[in-house]
Biopython code that builds the backbone (N, CA, C, O; Angstrom):
import numpy as np
from Bio.PDB.StructureBuilder import StructureBuilder

atoms = [
    (1, "MET", "N", (32.968, -6.961, 58.082)),
    (1, "MET", "CA", (31.589, -6.565, 58.048)),
    (1, "MET", "C", (31.414, -5.231, 57.335)),
    (1, "MET", "O", (30.478, -5.073, 56.551)),
    (2, "ILE", "N", (32.297, -4.269, 57.594)),
    (2, "ILE", "CA", (32.222, -2.957, 56.952)),
    (2, "ILE", "C", (32.480, -3.101, 55.457)),
    (2, "ILE", "O", (31.827, -2.451, 54.640)),
    (3, "LYS", "N", (33.440, -3.960, 55.105)),
    (3, "LYS", "CA", (33.722, -4.183, 53.689)),
    (3, "LYS", "C", (32.500, -4.785, 52.995)),
    (3, "LYS", "O", (32.170, -4.420, 51.866)),
    (4, "ALA", "N", (31.847, -5.694, 53.673)),
    (4, "ALA", "CA", (30.674, -6.341, 53.092)),
    (4, "ALA", "C", (29.539, -5.333, 52.904)),
    (4, "ALA", "O", (28.852, -5.360, 51.883)),
    (5, "SER", "N", (29.339, -4.444, 53.880)),
    (5, "SER", "CA", (28.271, -3.456, 53.753)),
    (5, "SER", "C", (28.601, -2.424, 52.676)),
    (5, "SER", "O", (27.703, -1.959, 51.976)),
    (6, "LYS", "N", (29.892, -2.057, 52.532)),
    (6, "LYS", "CA", (30.284, -1.143, 51.450)),
    (6, "LYS", "C", (30.056, -1.817, 50.099)),
    (6, "LYS", "O", (29.540, -1.202, 49.166)),
    (7, "PHE", "N", (30.447, -3.088, 50.008)),
    (7, "PHE", "CA", (30.260, -3.830, 48.764)),
    (7, "PHE", "C", (28.771, -3.936, 48.434)),
    (7, "PHE", "O", (28.368, -3.780, 47.281)),
    (8, "PHE", "N", (27.961, -4.203, 49.460)),
    (8, "PHE", "CA", (26.515, -4.303, 49.279)),
    (8, "PHE", "C", (25.927, -2.958, 48.822)),
    (8, "PHE", "O", (25.042, -2.924, 47.967)),
    (9, "ALA", "N", (26.420, -1.861, 49.393)),
    (9, "ALA", "CA", (25.938, -0.531, 49.024)),
    (9, "ALA", "C", (26.292, -0.223, 47.570)),
    (9, "ALA", "O", (25.469, 0.306, 46.824)),
    (10, "VAL", "N", (27.519, -0.557, 47.174)),
    (10, "VAL", "CA", (27.948, -0.336, 45.788)),
    (10, "VAL", "C", (27.123, -1.223, 44.853)),
    (10, "VAL", "O", (26.701, -0.783, 43.784)),
    (11, "LEU", "N", (26.897, -2.464, 45.260)),
    (11, "LEU", "CA", (26.114, -3.381, 44.460)),
    (11, "LEU", "C", (24.674, -2.892, 44.301)),
    (11, "LEU", "O", (24.104, -2.990, 43.215)),
    (12, "MET", "N", (24.085, -2.368, 45.377)),
    (12, "MET", "CA", (22.726, -1.824, 45.319)),
    (12, "MET", "C", (22.660, -0.606, 44.402)),
    (12, "MET", "O", (21.725, -0.467, 43.613)),
    (13, "ALA", "N", (23.662, 0.281, 44.508)),
    (13, "ALA", "CA", (23.691, 1.473, 43.659)),
    (13, "ALA", "C", (23.793, 1.082, 42.185)),
    (13, "ALA", "O", (23.110, 1.648, 41.332)),
    (14, "ALA", "N", (24.650, 0.109, 41.903)),
    (14, "ALA", "CA", (24.796, -0.363, 40.523)),
    (14, "ALA", "C", (23.498, -1.005, 40.043)),
    (14, "ALA", "O", (23.090, -0.800, 38.900)),
    (15, "GLY", "N", (22.865, -1.762, 40.891)),
    (15, "GLY", "CA", (21.602, -2.408, 40.540)),
    (15, "GLY", "C", (20.511, -1.394, 40.271)),
    (15, "GLY", "O", (19.745, -1.548, 39.320)),
    (16, "LEU", "N", (20.427, -0.351, 41.101)),
    (16, "LEU", "CA", (19.419, 0.683, 40.893)),
    (16, "LEU", "C", (19.683, 1.479, 39.617)),
    (16, "LEU", "O", (18.760, 1.821, 38.877)),
    (17, "ALA", "N", (20.948, 1.763, 39.380)),
    (17, "ALA", "CA", (21.300, 2.512, 38.168)),
    (17, "ALA", "C", (20.960, 1.684, 36.933)),
    (17, "ALA", "O", (20.437, 2.207, 35.949)),
    (18, "THR", "N", (21.259, 0.402, 36.994)),
    (18, "THR", "CA", (20.944, -0.470, 35.874)),
    (18, "THR", "C", (19.439, -0.596, 35.709)),
    (18, "THR", "O", (18.943, -0.599, 34.583)),
    (19, "GLY", "N", (18.720, -0.696, 36.785)),
    (19, "GLY", "CA", (17.267, -0.789, 36.731)),
    (19, "GLY", "C", (16.659, 0.454, 36.121)),
    (19, "GLY", "O", (15.737, 0.347, 35.313)),
    (20, "CYS", "N", (17.136, 1.613, 36.476)),
    (20, "CYS", "CA", (16.622, 2.862, 35.904)),
    (20, "CYS", "C", (16.937, 2.956, 34.425)),
    (20, "CYS", "O", (16.109, 3.385, 33.621)),
    (21, "ALA", "N", (18.166, 2.544, 34.076)),
    (21, "ALA", "CA", (18.538, 2.569, 32.668)),
    (21, "ALA", "C", (17.650, 1.619, 31.881)),
    (21, "ALA", "O", (17.251, 1.932, 30.760)),
    (22, "SER", "N", (17.344, 0.495, 32.439)),
    (22, "SER", "CA", (16.496, -0.470, 31.752)),
    (22, "SER", "C", (15.088, 0.088, 31.571)),
    (22, "SER", "O", (14.472, -0.115, 30.525)),
    (23, "LYS", "N", (14.578, 0.784, 32.575)),
    (23, "LYS", "CA", (13.246, 1.357, 32.451)),
    (23, "LYS", "C", (13.209, 2.430, 31.367)),
    (23, "LYS", "O", (12.248, 2.525, 30.604)),
    (24, "SER", "N", (14.267, 3.235, 31.311)),
    (24, "SER", "CA", (14.291, 4.271, 30.274)),
    (24, "SER", "C", (14.450, 3.634, 28.895)),
    (24, "SER", "O", (13.887, 4.116, 27.912)),
    (25, "ASP", "N", (15.222, 2.543, 28.831)),
    (25, "ASP", "CA", (15.356, 1.830, 27.560)),
    (25, "ASP", "C", (14.014, 1.258, 27.133)),
    (25, "ASP", "O", (13.650, 1.315, 25.958)),
    (26, "ILE", "N", (13.288, 0.711, 28.084)),
    (26, "ILE", "CA", (11.984, 0.128, 27.769)),
    (26, "ILE", "C", (11.022, 1.210, 27.300)),
    (26, "ILE", "O", (10.282, 1.009, 26.337)),
    (27, "SER", "N", (11.026, 2.343, 27.967)),
    (27, "SER", "CA", (10.111, 3.407, 27.534)),
    (27, "SER", "C", (10.546, 3.976, 26.185)),
    (27, "SER", "O", (9.704, 4.387, 25.387)),
    (28, "ASN", "N", (11.847, 4.003, 25.925)),
    (28, "ASN", "CA", (12.346, 4.438, 24.612)),
    (28, "ASN", "C", (11.875, 3.459, 23.532)),
    (28, "ASN", "O", (11.400, 3.871, 22.473)),
    (29, "LEU", "N", (12.011, 2.170, 23.809)),
    (29, "LEU", "CA", (11.559, 1.166, 22.854)),
    (29, "LEU", "C", (10.044, 1.237, 22.650)),
    (29, "LEU", "O", (9.550, 1.069, 21.535)),
    (30, "GLN", "N", (9.317, 1.487, 23.738)),
    (30, "GLN", "CA", (7.857, 1.586, 23.611)),
    (30, "GLN", "C", (7.470, 2.766, 22.730)),
    (30, "GLN", "O", (6.541, 2.666, 21.928)),
    (31, "SER", "N", (8.175, 3.880, 22.872)),
    (31, "SER", "CA", (7.863, 5.037, 22.023)),
    (31, "SER", "C", (8.212, 4.742, 20.565)),
    (31, "SER", "O", (7.518, 5.197, 19.655)),
    (32, "GLN", "N", (9.282, 3.985, 20.344)),
    (32, "GLN", "CA", (9.632, 3.602, 18.980)),
    (32, "GLN", "C", (8.575, 2.667, 18.388)),
    (32, "GLN", "O", (8.200, 2.795, 17.222)),
    (33, "VAL", "N", (8.103, 1.731, 19.204)),
    (33, "VAL", "CA", (7.063, 0.808, 18.748)),
    (33, "VAL", "C", (5.789, 1.582, 18.418)),
    (33, "VAL", "O", (5.142, 1.314, 17.406)),
    (34, "ASP", "N", (5.430, 2.534, 19.267)),
    (34, "ASP", "CA", (4.238, 3.344, 19.005)),
    (34, "ASP", "C", (4.389, 4.128, 17.699)),
    (34, "ASP", "O", (3.447, 4.243, 16.914)),
    (35, "GLY", "N", (5.591, 4.662, 17.486)),
    (35, "GLY", "CA", (5.860, 5.386, 16.240)),
    (35, "GLY", "C", (5.755, 4.476, 15.030)),
    (35, "GLY", "O", (5.217, 4.871, 13.996)),
    (36, "LEU", "N", (6.268, 3.260, 15.155)),
    (36, "LEU", "CA", (6.191, 2.311, 14.047)),
    (36, "LEU", "C", (4.752, 1.884, 13.779)),
    (36, "LEU", "O", (4.366, 1.674, 12.630)),
    (37, "LYS", "N", (3.960, 1.755, 14.843)),
    (37, "LYS", "CA", (2.548, 1.414, 14.650)),
    (37, "LYS", "C", (1.832, 2.523, 13.876)),
    (37, "LYS", "O", (1.040, 2.251, 12.975)),
    (38, "ALA", "N", (2.118, 3.764, 14.237)),
    (38, "ALA", "CA", (1.490, 4.886, 13.539)),
    (38, "ALA", "C", (1.919, 4.922, 12.078)),
    (38, "ALA", "O", (1.107, 5.174, 11.187)),
    (39, "GLU", "N", (3.204, 4.667, 11.841)),
    (39, "GLU", "CA", (3.713, 4.661, 10.462)),
    (39, "GLU", "C", (3.092, 3.504, 9.673)),
    (39, "GLU", "O", (2.763, 3.654, 8.496)),
    (40, "MET", "N", (2.936, 2.355, 10.328)),
    (40, "MET", "CA", (2.333, 1.203, 9.675)),
    (40, "MET", "C", (0.883, 1.506, 9.289)),
    (40, "MET", "O", (0.435, 1.126, 8.208)),
    (41, "ASN", "N", (0.158, 2.182, 10.163)),
    (41, "ASN", "CA", (-1.228, 2.550, 9.850)),
    (41, "ASN", "C", (-1.286, 3.508, 8.672)),
    (41, "ASN", "O", (-2.180, 3.423, 7.830)),
    (42, "SER", "N", (-0.320, 4.422, 8.621)),
    (42, "SER", "CA", (-0.255, 5.367, 7.505)),
    (42, "SER", "C", (0.035, 4.638, 6.196)),
    (42, "SER", "O", (-0.585, 4.916, 5.169)),
    (43, "VAL", "N", (0.976, 3.710, 6.243)),
    (43, "VAL", "CA", (1.324, 2.935, 5.046)),
    (43, "VAL", "C", (0.140, 2.078, 4.611)),
    (43, "VAL", "O", (-0.137, 1.956, 3.418)),
    (44, "LYS", "N", (-0.558, 1.487, 5.577)),
    (44, "LYS", "CA", (-1.735, 0.668, 5.255)),
    (44, "LYS", "C", (-2.807, 1.525, 4.582)),
    (44, "LYS", "O", (-3.451, 1.090, 3.627)),
    (45, "GLY", "N", (-2.994, 2.751, 5.090)),
    (45, "GLY", "CA", (-3.962, 3.655, 4.467)),
    (45, "GLY", "C", (-3.577, 3.986, 3.041)),
    (45, "GLY", "O", (-4.429, 4.023, 2.154)),
    (46, "SER", "N", (-2.293, 4.228, 2.818)),
    (46, "SER", "CA", (-1.826, 4.519, 1.460)),
    (46, "SER", "C", (-2.003, 3.308, 0.557)),
    (46, "SER", "O", (-2.384, 3.448, -0.605)),
    (47, "ALA", "N", (-1.729, 2.126, 1.084)),
    (47, "ALA", "CA", (-1.896, 0.905, 0.287)),
    (47, "ALA", "C", (-3.364, 0.682, -0.054)),
    (47, "ALA", "O", (-3.684, 0.259, -1.165)),
    (48, "ASP", "N", (-4.250, 0.959, 0.883)),
    (48, "ASP", "CA", (-5.681, 0.818, 0.611)),
    (48, "ASP", "C", (-6.126, 1.795, -0.470)),
    (48, "ASP", "O", (-6.917, 1.437, -1.342)),
    (49, "GLU", "N", (-5.626, 3.022, -0.418)),
    (49, "GLU", "CA", (-5.955, 4.017, -1.446)),
    (49, "GLU", "C", (-5.436, 3.570, -2.813)),
    (49, "GLU", "O", (-6.124, 3.707, -3.824)),
    (50, "ALA", "N", (-4.213, 3.035, -2.829)),
    (50, "ALA", "CA", (-3.633, 2.570, -4.090)),
    (50, "ALA", "C", (-4.427, 1.402, -4.659)),
    (50, "ALA", "O", (-4.640, 1.323, -5.869)),
    (51, "LEU", "N", (-4.865, 0.496, -3.790)),
    (51, "LEU", "CA", (-5.673, -0.637, -4.233)),
    (51, "LEU", "C", (-6.997, -0.155, -4.818)),
    (51, "LEU", "O", (-7.448, -0.657, -5.847)),
    (52, "SER", "N", (-7.611, 0.810, -4.162)),
    (52, "SER", "CA", (-8.870, 1.354, -4.655)),
    (52, "SER", "C", (-8.684, 2.012, -6.018)),
    (52, "SER", "O", (-9.502, 1.835, -6.920)),
    (53, "ALA", "N", (-7.604, 2.769, -6.157)),
    (53, "ALA", "CA", (-7.328, 3.429, -7.435)),
    (53, "ALA", "C", (-7.054, 2.398, -8.531)),
    (53, "ALA", "O", (-7.481, 2.578, -9.671)),
    (54, "ALA", "N", (-6.350, 1.328, -8.192)),
    (54, "ALA", "CA", (-6.054, 0.283, -9.176)),
    (54, "ALA", "C", (-7.327, -0.424, -9.606)),
    (54, "ALA", "O", (-7.501, -0.722, -10.787)),
    (55, "GLN", "N", (-8.219, -0.697, -8.661)),
    (55, "GLN", "CA", (-9.473, -1.347, -9.006)),
    (55, "GLN", "C", (-10.332, -0.447, -9.886)),
    (55, "GLN", "O", (-10.985, -0.921, -10.815)),
    (56, "SER", "N", (-10.330, 0.846, -9.593)),
    (56, "SER", "CA", (-11.077, 1.796, -10.408)),
    (56, "SER", "C", (-10.505, 1.860, -11.824)),
    (56, "SER", "O", (-11.250, 1.888, -12.803)),
    (57, "ALA", "N", (-9.186, 1.883, -11.918)),
    (57, "ALA", "CA", (-8.543, 1.923, -13.233)),
    (57, "ALA", "C", (-8.823, 0.645, -14.013)),
    (57, "ALA", "O", (-9.012, 0.682, -15.229)),
    (58, "GLU", "N", (-8.850, -0.482, -13.313)),
    (58, "GLU", "CA", (-9.146, -1.754, -13.975)),
    (58, "GLU", "C", (-10.574, -1.748, -14.532)),
    (58, "GLU", "O", (-10.812, -2.219, -15.644)),
    (59, "ALA", "N", (-11.506, -1.219, -13.765)),
    (59, "ALA", "CA", (-12.898, -1.146, -14.219)),
    (59, "ALA", "C", (-13.018, -0.220, -15.438)),
    (59, "ALA", "O", (-13.733, -0.530, -16.391)),
    (60, "LYS", "N", (-12.315, 0.913, -15.398)),
    (60, "LYS", "CA", (-12.351, 1.837, -16.532)),
    (60, "LYS", "C", (-11.711, 1.213, -17.774)),
    (60, "LYS", "O", (-12.182, 1.421, -18.892)),
    (61, "ALA", "N", (-10.636, 0.446, -17.571)),
    (61, "ALA", "CA", (-9.976, -0.216, -18.709)),
    (61, "ALA", "C", (-10.904, -1.259, -19.326)),
    (61, "ALA", "O", (-10.974, -1.388, -20.548)),
    (62, "ALA", "N", (-11.613, -1.997, -18.483)),
    (62, "ALA", "CA", (-12.555, -2.990, -19.011)),
    (62, "ALA", "C", (-13.668, -2.306, -19.792)),
    (62, "ALA", "O", (-14.090, -2.805, -20.835)),
    (63, "SER", "N", (-14.147, -1.170, -19.298)),
    (63, "SER", "CA", (-15.184, -0.414, -19.989)),
    (63, "SER", "C", (-14.672, 0.106, -21.333)),
    (63, "SER", "O", (-15.375, 0.054, -22.342)),
    (64, "ALA", "N", (-13.441, 0.604, -21.326)),
    (64, "ALA", "CA", (-12.849, 1.122, -22.568)),
    (64, "ALA", "C", (-12.635, -0.011, -23.572)),
    (64, "ALA", "O", (-12.822, 0.179, -24.774)),
    (65, "GLU", "N", (-12.244, -1.184, -23.084)),
    (65, "GLU", "CA", (-12.042, -2.323, -23.974)),
    (65, "GLU", "C", (-13.375, -2.738, -24.615)),
    (65, "GLU", "O", (-13.431, -3.058, -25.802)),
    (66, "SER", "N", (-14.420, -2.727, -23.824)),
    (66, "SER", "CA", (-15.749, -3.057, -24.349)),
    (66, "SER", "C", (-16.180, -2.043, -25.405)),
    (66, "SER", "O", (-16.714, -2.416, -26.450)),
    (67, "ALA", "N", (-15.947, -0.775, -25.133)),
    (67, "ALA", "CA", (-16.302, 0.275, -26.097)),
    (67, "ALA", "C", (-15.482, 0.132, -27.373)),
    (67, "ALA", "O", (-15.997, 0.359, -28.468)),
    (68, "ALA", "N", (-14.221, -0.238, -27.245)),
    (68, "ALA", "CA", (-13.371, -0.410, -28.424)),
    (68, "ALA", "C", (-13.863, -1.584, -29.272)),
    (68, "ALA", "O", (-13.848, -1.526, -30.502)),
    (69, "ARG", "N", (-14.301, -2.654, -28.594)),
    (69, "ARG", "CA", (-14.825, -3.799, -29.343)),
    (69, "ARG", "C", (-16.101, -3.420, -30.093)),
    (69, "ARG", "O", (-16.293, -3.813, -31.244)),
    (70, "ARG", "N", (-16.979, -2.648, -29.428)),
    (70, "ARG", "CA", (-18.206, -2.201, -30.099)),
    (70, "ARG", "C", (-17.876, -1.299, -31.277)),
    (70, "ARG", "O", (-18.510, -1.399, -32.328)),
    (71, "ALA", "N", (-16.902, -0.427, -31.118)),
    (71, "ALA", "CA", (-16.503, 0.476, -32.199)),
    (71, "ALA", "C", (-15.918, -0.308, -33.365)),
    (71, "ALA", "O", (-16.183, 0.009, -34.525)),
    (72, "ALA", "N", (-15.120, -1.336, -33.060)),
    (72, "ALA", "CA", (-14.537, -2.149, -34.132)),
    (72, "ALA", "C", (-15.627, -2.901, -34.884)),
    (72, "ALA", "O", (-15.580, -3.017, -36.108)),
    (73, "ALA", "N", (-16.608, -3.410, -34.144)),
    (73, "ALA", "CA", (-17.719, -4.117, -34.804)),
    (73, "ALA", "C", (-18.517, -3.160, -35.675)),
    (73, "ALA", "O", (-18.921, -3.517, -36.781)),
    (74, "ALA", "N", (-18.749, -1.943, -35.184)),
    (74, "ALA", "CA", (-19.487, -0.947, -35.967)),
    (74, "ALA", "C", (-18.695, -0.553, -37.206)),
    (74, "ALA", "O", (-19.275, -0.374, -38.277)),
    (75, "ALA", "N", (-17.390, -0.416, -37.079)),
    (75, "ALA", "CA", (-16.555, -0.061, -38.228)),
    (75, "ALA", "C", (-16.574, -1.174, -39.262)),
    (75, "ALA", "O", (-16.619, -0.907, -40.463)),
    (76, "GLU", "N", (-16.541, -2.414, -38.808)),
    (76, "GLU", "CA", (-16.601, -3.551, -39.721)),
    (76, "GLU", "C", (-17.940, -3.578, -40.456)),
    (76, "GLU", "O", (-17.998, -3.869, -41.650)),
    (77, "ASP", "N", (-19.006, -3.275, -39.732)),
    (77, "ASP", "CA", (-20.347, -3.236, -40.327)),
    (77, "ASP", "C", (-20.429, -2.147, -41.392)),
    (77, "ASP", "O", (-20.937, -2.380, -42.490)),
    (78, "VAL", "N", (-19.932, -0.968, -41.066)),
    (78, "VAL", "CA", (-19.949, 0.148, -42.019)),
    (78, "VAL", "C", (-19.101, -0.188, -43.234)),
    (78, "VAL", "O", (-19.477, 0.122, -44.365)),
    (79, "SER", "N", (-17.964, -0.817, -43.003)),
    (79, "SER", "CA", (-17.083, -1.176, -44.113)),
    (79, "SER", "C", (-17.750, -2.175, -45.047)),
    (79, "SER", "O", (-17.645, -2.050, -46.268)),
    (80, "SER", "N", (-18.435, -3.165, -44.486)),
    (80, "SER", "CA", (-19.110, -4.144, -45.352)),
    (80, "SER", "C", (-20.266, -3.493, -46.114)),
    (80, "SER", "O", (-20.515, -3.838, -47.269)),
    (81, "LYS", "N", (-20.971, -2.554, -45.478)),
    (81, "LYS", "CA", (-22.054, -1.844, -46.177)),
    (81, "LYS", "C", (-21.503, -1.019, -47.339)),
    (81, "LYS", "O", (-22.082, -0.989, -48.425)),
    (82, "LEU", "N", (-20.370, -0.349, -47.091)),
    (82, "LEU", "CA", (-19.759, 0.444, -48.170)),
    (82, "LEU", "C", (-19.303, -0.452, -49.314)),
    (82, "LEU", "O", (-19.440, -0.095, -50.484)),
    (83, "ASP", "N", (-18.757, -1.628, -48.970)),
    (83, "ASP", "CA", (-18.330, -2.557, -50.015)),
    (83, "ASP", "C", (-19.517, -3.015, -50.860)),
    (83, "ASP", "O", (-19.420, -3.083, -52.085)),
    (84, "ARG", "N", (-20.634, -3.329, -50.206)),
    (84, "ARG", "CA", (-21.833, -3.747, -50.936)),
    (84, "ARG", "C", (-22.345, -2.620, -51.830)),
    (84, "ARG", "O", (-22.743, -2.862, -52.970)),
    (85, "MET", "N", (-22.336, -1.383, -51.314)),
    (85, "MET", "CA", (-22.784, -0.233, -52.123)),
    (85, "MET", "C", (-21.870, -0.040, -53.326)),
    (85, "MET", "O", (-22.336, 0.251, -54.428)),
    (86, "PHE", "N", (-20.572, -0.201, -53.111)),
    (86, "PHE", "CA", (-19.620, -0.035, -54.219)),
    (86, "PHE", "C", (-19.852, -1.094, -55.289)),
    (86, "PHE", "O", (-19.862, -0.802, -56.485)),
    (87, "LYS", "N", (-20.041, -2.345, -54.828)),
    (87, "LYS", "CA", (-20.270, -3.420, -55.785)),
    (87, "LYS", "C", (-21.572, -3.218, -56.566)),
    (87, "LYS", "O", (-21.632, -3.514, -57.760)),
    (88, "LYS", "N", (-22.611, -2.715, -55.897)),
    (88, "LYS", "CA", (-23.887, -2.422, -56.567)),
    (88, "LYS", "C", (-23.699, -1.365, -57.641)),
    (88, "LYS", "O", (-24.210, -1.479, -58.755)),
    (89, "SER", "N", (-22.950, -0.332, -57.271)),
    (89, "SER", "CA", (-22.757, 0.759, -58.240)),
    (89, "SER", "C", (-21.923, 0.292, -59.420)),
    (89, "SER", "O", (-22.103, 0.792, -60.531)),
    (90, "MET", "N", (-21.032, -0.637, -59.214)),
    (90, "MET", "CA", (-20.203, -1.144, -60.309)),
    (90, "MET", "C", (-21.002, -2.042, -61.243)),
    (90, "MET", "O", (-20.674, -2.153, -62.424)),
    (91, "MET", "N", (-22.033, -2.674, -60.736)),
    (91, "MET", "CA", (-22.862, -3.563, -61.557)),
    (91, "MET", "C", (-23.813, -2.780, -62.444)),
    (91, "MET", "O", (-24.286, -3.305, -63.452)),
    (92, "LYS", "N", (-24.093, -1.577, -62.102)),
    (92, "LYS", "CA", (-25.051, -0.791, -62.915)),
    (92, "LYS", "C", (-24.417, -0.281, -64.140)),
    (92, "LYS", "O", (-25.067, 0.396, -64.936)),
]
sb = StructureBuilder()
sb.init_structure("model")
sb.init_model(0)
sb.init_chain("A")
sb.init_seg("    ")
for serial, (resi, resn, name, xyz) in enumerate(atoms, 1):
    if name == "N":
        sb.init_residue(resn, " ", resi, " ")
    sb.init_atom(name, np.array(xyz, "f"), 0.0, 1.0, " ", f" {name:<3s}", serial, name[0])
structure = sb.get_structure()
């Protein structure tokens, strides 16, 4: 009977020690999860900023492309006018 109660006492002590260790492990993991959530939110914010900047750059590139097309058309128009003026002057 004494051996059984000593064994039970040792078993209870081991169980309590393991239970406490498990609780500290769980709280350690919870703090790590909380840290990862905060880091994930930070990364998401950075990704949103990058997406916004990319969309803005895309809009500016489209605007610049449109302006370049208008400039090329204007240059072509001026070039044809100069050619006509040159041909007129050569005919005189």
